[in-house]
C-alpha positions in Angstrom: 101.5 95.7 103.5 99.2 92.7 103.6 96.2 92.6 106.0 96.0 89.3 107.9 92.9 88.2 109.7 93.0 86.3 113.0 90.4 84.7 115.3 91.0 85.5 119.0 88.7 84.2 121.7 87.8 87.6 123.1 84.7 88.0 125.3 85.1 91.5 126.8 86.9 94.8 126.8 89.6 93.3 129.0 90.3 90.7 126.3 90.6 93.4 123.6 92.8 95.4 125.9 95.1 92.4 126.2 95.3 92.2 122.4 96.1 96.0 122.2 98.8 95.6 124.9 100.7 92.7 123.1 100.4 94.3 119.6 101.6 97.7 120.8 104.9 96.1 121.6 105.5 95.5 117.8 106.8 98.4 115.8 104.8 99.5 112.7 101.7 97.4 113.3 98.2 98.7 112.4 95.3 96.7 113.6 91.5 96.7 114.0 89.8 94.7 116.8 86.3 93.4 116.0 85.2 92.2 119.4 81.6 91.0 118.6 83.0 88.7 115.8 86.2 87.8 117.8 88.5 88.9 115.0 91.7 91.0 114.8 92.8 92.4 111.4 96.5 93.3 111.4 98.5 95.2 108.8 102.2 94.8 109.2 105.5 93.6 107.7 105.8 90.8 110.4 105.2 87.2 109.4 102.0 85.4 110.2 103.9 83.2 112.7 105.2 86.2 114.6 101.8 87.8 114.8 100.1 84.5 115.9 102.7 83.9 118.6 102.2 87.5 119.8 98.4 87.1 119.9 98.8 83.9 121.9 100.6 85.9 124.6 97.2 87.2 125.6 96.4 83.7 127.0 93.5 83.5 124.6 92.9 81.0 121.8 94.2 82.5 118.6 94.0 81.2 115.0 95.1 82.5 111.6 92.1 82.9 109.3 93.8 84.2 106.2 94.7 87.2 104.2 92.0 89.9 104.1 
């Protein structure tokens, strides 16, 4: 499965918890949260569009950065 990298405007643990909450609703998703660099790396079979829309549900700015 490809690893996709996203920017998410996270500033604290609460922000990263929001990312965890929305991603945990998707089946078969592995992810790493890099809070200091405001990045989320996701490994899944979902499309980039689905992942980006899911991350935007946190209420934070989210952008696709590319394949890792």
